[in-house]
C-alpha positions, 0 to 999 in steps of 0.5 A: 939854754934849750932851743925848745920847751913846752907849755906848762899850763893849759891855755897859757897866754902868749903876749904881743910884747913885754913892758916893765916885766909885764905882758901886754895884749894877749894874742894867743893861748896854747894848750898844756904840752904844746911845743914852743921854739925859743927865739929870744930870752929877756929875764923871765920872758921868752919870745917863742914860735908856736902854734898860732901867733908868735910872741912872749911867754913867761918862764912860769908857763914853760916846762921841759916836759910835754906830758901826755896828749890825746887827740880825739879826732872828728873822723865822722861816723867812726873812731880815731885817736892819736896819743903822744907822750915822750918818744911814743906815738900811738894811733887807735883806729882811723875812721872810715875815710881819709880824714885821719890821713889828712890830719896827720899829713896836713896838720899834726906832722906837717913839720916832719914832712917839710923836713923830709922826715918820715912819720913813725907810729910806734903802735897802730891799734885796731879796736876791731874790724868794722870799717868805721874804725879801720878803713881810714888806715888803708891810705895811711898804710899805703903812704910811704911817708909813714913807718910803723912799729907793731900793729895790734888787733883783736883777731876777728876778720870778716869773710866775703859773703859770696861762697862763704863755706863757714857757719857765720860771716866771721868763720865757723862756730862750735857748741862748747859747754853750752856756749856758741864759740867762734873758732876762727882766731887770727894772730899774725895778719902777715902770715894767714893761712886761709883759703877763703876770701875776706870781704872787700874792705878787709882784703883791701886793708890786707893788701895795704898791710902786706905792701907796707911790710914788703917795703920795710915800713911795718915791723910786726902784727900781733893779736892782743887779748885780756891780760896783754900789756902794750906798754909798761914804762916810764915817761918823764919820771912818771909811770906810763902803762897801757893794758888790754882789758878785753877781749877775753878768749874761751878755751875749747878742744879746738884751741882758743875761741870767742863767744859768739853773740847772736850775729856778726855785728854783735860779736865783732863789736863785742870783742873790741880791744878795750884799752886802759891807759895810765899816766902818772896817777890818771887813767883813760879808758877806750872801749871800742864798740862794746855793746850790752851783751859784751858789757854784761859778759865782761862784768861777769868775767871780772866780778867784783875785782873790775878794772873799769873805773877811770878819769876819762872814758871814750863812750862805747859805740859812738853813743849808741843805746846798746849799753848797760847802765851797770857798766857805765856805773863801773866806769864812773869817769869825770869826763866822757868823749863821744865820737860820732858823725852826721849823715848816718842812720843811727842817730848817734849819739843817742839821748839816753847815752848822753844822759847816762854819761852825765848821770854815771860820773864821779864829778859834780859837774860831769863833762860830756864831749862830742866830736860831732858837736866840736865840728863847725862850718865856716859861714864865709866859705861854707867849708866844714871845720872838723872838730877835735877834743884835746886831752892834756895831762902832766901825770896829776892834772888833766885838761880837756879842751875844744876850739870855740866855733868863732876862731879868736887866737887870744880866746881860742879854747873852751877848756876845763880841768878834770876834777 
């Protein structure tokens, strides 16, 4: 008998005891794909140790397969997503501060650290170099409890404002075929030949990256663009693919470049890595901080043969108003996740972004999740309880869940199947 299994159903019940082959008193519910340690077997029942109170679970609610787990973490005003399936772990952005590091070390992978094991992340993906997406990675890179495979990025970095000799804060631009093209494109971040300094946060990130590399804890860095494939494999007998839908590059006499839109912010956001994930016959889109200009550009680049439609989408740019309805129509998800925070001057998520996320959905009852709304406050200690949106998928069924504000292990989850 295997010493461990996984929950086969979402909100699978854990019982206090079993009497006459029936579970008595639900004391816990666990999400699909949750790891359980087998302590004892009695007929069709297993006594298990798992997240929350331990108890008895029926064999019908257990499987040998974990499936796909996606954790949309509340990192405040920013993005942070952890993906686990099979042997793979991927981290897409890590927010503006140490929240992601705290979550990974104090909760998600505490069991590894308690066993004196390293936390290995196969792919670290930076959607773009705005601090609310990458700055939280600095502490993770600095921590020698972590090892990494490949760090993937879109290739645009910010220069220091003082004594910047270039035409923009992202480097030089040229005019080509009636377009303004950014010509500074960075490939391997570990081997940059650039005489002029980057801004403070980018420089701090680069220092942490080089430190991790010098310690042998990171394998490589690489720029990805439209058409790149991050993974194309099989997990638990099901296809698991991660494709890069954007950014596009423009060919110029000086080599590859990027469209430059109005200013630094529009350009670096608009050239976010756009990731489409496939597991079994279900799909997820992670769109970074795309804006109106970049969405219109992508729609034009792909034409009628667009790849945007998915089952679940992370809302672009934290639910900002800078989007096109046409793009949202093309994405057409059953569920949308918005990642945003308090104490910011943007009023994210905006009312129109929330409304359109519901309007442009293939579901009769669209689901719109917010990491900010998933957060709560313990009224006894006045401590902030950071929220999270959980996605679980077995290749054919997707469940989205968040914890209820008043914690009760026997009735912990507000969960929906994506239909």
